[in-house]
N, C-alpha and C positions, 0 to 999 in steps of 0.2 A: 504493500500499498506506499508505502513512503517514498516508494521509486518512482511509483507511477507519480504521485503529488509535485515531485522534485522534476522529471519530464517534461511533469504538464509546465510546470512554473517557468522550466526551462523554456520551454516551446514558446510563451508571452513573450519573455523578454525577447527570446529570438527574433518573432515577429514585431515590438515593440522597434527593437533596435533599427530592425530594418525599415522599420518607415518611417522613426525619427530620424537618425542617422544619416541617411540617404538624401535627406528631404534640403531642400535649401531653407532659406529665411522666410521668403514668401509663404512656399507650399507651410510650412510651420506655422505660421501667422493663420492662415486657413485651416489647418487641422485645429489650433485652439481654440478661432472662435467659432466653428462648427461643436468641439466641444462642448464650448461655454455657453454655448445658444441651446443646442438640444438637451445640454442638463447630465450632457454623459460626463462629465468630467469628474462630480462627485463620486461616482463608482470607478470611473477606469481607471485614474493615477493611482490610488490608492493601491491596486489590482494587480498594478503595473509593479509599482515598486515595492508590494511583498511577494512577488513572482520571482522578482531580480535579486530579492533577499534570498527566497529559498535555493534558488536556482544555482548563488553563489554558495 
């Protein structure tokens, strides 16, 4: 079970890095604005940081 949680967290972390790290400043602003406008920033950001913590 712990392996499943860690693999899932690693997948979330990899996905976030591929989206965020490869984006230009303008794309990051669009992504951030979309998350804030839709209200997804509240659940997404803590999940990503928790996944990053578990993956490492």
